N, C-alpha and C positions, 0 to 999 in steps of 0.2 A: 299768356306769353306777352310781353311787349317787345314791337318792332318800332326799330331804332329809324330815325328819319333818315338818317345817311344809307342804311341797308335799303329801305321801301325807295330811296332817290336809284339809289344804282339798279333793283329791280326793274323797277318804274322805267327807267331808262334804257333796258333793254329794247323795248319797242321804240324803234321810230318812228317818227311824228314829223307833220310839217309845220312850218310857222306861220304865225299868220300877226299881223296890225291889227289891232281893235281902236279905230280914232273918230272922233267928230271933234265937232265944233259947239263948244259948252260957253257961254257968258262970252262970247264975242274972243274967246282964243281956242287954238285947237287944241287936243288933247288925246293920250294914244297909249298905250302898251302892246308890249309883245306876249303871245300864248299861243302856246304848242297842244293844249288840249280841245282842239277844234275837231267838229265832226259831221257829215250828214247824220237829218235824221228821219225827214218825211218828205215825199216827193209830193203829196195831196194829203195837206198843203205843204209848200216848200219852206222844209225849215231845216233850220243847224242847230249846231249847240258849240259852245264852249264853257269852259270850266274858269271863271276866276277867285284866286284869294280873297277872304273876306278879309285878312291883314293892308288888301291894296289901299293907297292912298287914291291912286289913279281910279279905280273900278266906281267909287262912290261917287264922284263926276261924272263919271262915264253913264252911269245908269240915269241921270238927269234927262241923258239926251232924246230926243223925239226920233231919230236915224242914227244907227252906227255902220261904219262904213270898215267892211273885212278884208284885208288885203292879205291873199297868201303871197307872201313873199318867196323873191327870184332867189336861186342860190348863190347870185352878187350881191344878196342884200344884208349879208352877214354883218356887215357891219352897222345896219340900221336896224337886226334884232338886237344887238348888243345895246346901241342906244337907248330903243325904246324901253329896255329894261334895266337901263341905271336910273340912280337916283340923283336929282341936284343936277339935272344938266337941263339944257335945249334940246328934248326929245326930236323936234322937227329941225333942227341944223341940219344943213346940207342937203336936208331929202328935201325930194320933187313930189308935192302932193295937192291934190285938187278937194274943192268942197262938193259934195253932192247939195240938190234941190233941199232934200231934207233935212241938211247940216251932217252927214256923213262925211267922214273923210278917208281919201282912198288915195294910196301911195302909188307912183307912176313905176311904169317896168314892172310891175309885177306879173307873176304866174295867174293868177287869178283873181275876181274883184267880186264880192257883195254888198247889194245895198240891204241891207238889214233894219228890224224894229224890234225890241224887246217884246218877248210875247209871253214868255213866263220867267221867273226867278226862283229853284228849288234851293233850299238850303240844304249844303251837303255836308259835314265835318267842317272843317276849315275853310272850304270854298264855297260857293254859287254855281249851279248849274243856269246857266243863260240860255234859256231858248229861245231862237232869235226866226221872227218870220223875213224871207226872204221875200225882197221886192224886186230886184233885180240881178242881175249877175253877168259876167262873161268871164269869158278862160284865153289865155294866148299860150296856146300848145310850143311856141319856140322857148320859152322861156321856162327852163327847170327850175321844179320848186327849191326852195330851201331846206335841208334835211337835219331834225336834230335828235340826234342819238349818243348816249352813251356820253353826257354831259360835252358832245361837241358839237361839229357840224360839218358831216361826211360828205363828200361829193356822191350822187346817185348813178355816175358813169356813165357812159353809151349813151346814146343818143332816145330822145323820148320821141314816140311817134305816136299822133294821135290818131286816136280809135276814126276807124271811118265807119260810115252807115252801109250797109249793105244795099 
């Protein structure tokens, strides 16, 4: 049985995800892309993963970076998600961002951020599963995350209440 890409996208899109920006400075220039296949992997050691298309022209450049910044975009940054996914544009135009000590790039006003290095790359079909070692991170519970679902960006609705230690 052959599964059509359009059908796969529709079914895979039934699962809502957050949207991240993966970025770094490579050869003195900022490079970045948007990815929604981001997930936590391990607490000890601290690791996350992201799946990146092998057909991407940006991923081979990012792969050369010593550190990668992972920005969990806020719901007010839908424009940035679209811009980071576009071809032939300045993906950083109009965005506020900063460079971390190791060269990773983080976008300002995000829901969360992580400073990572590539630990392992696992080929998987037309994508690479990229395991990232987390070196530093933080979150802003006042910024609702951007959600991608069914090829759109619905709002979570309601107030996000940060977890409190008991």
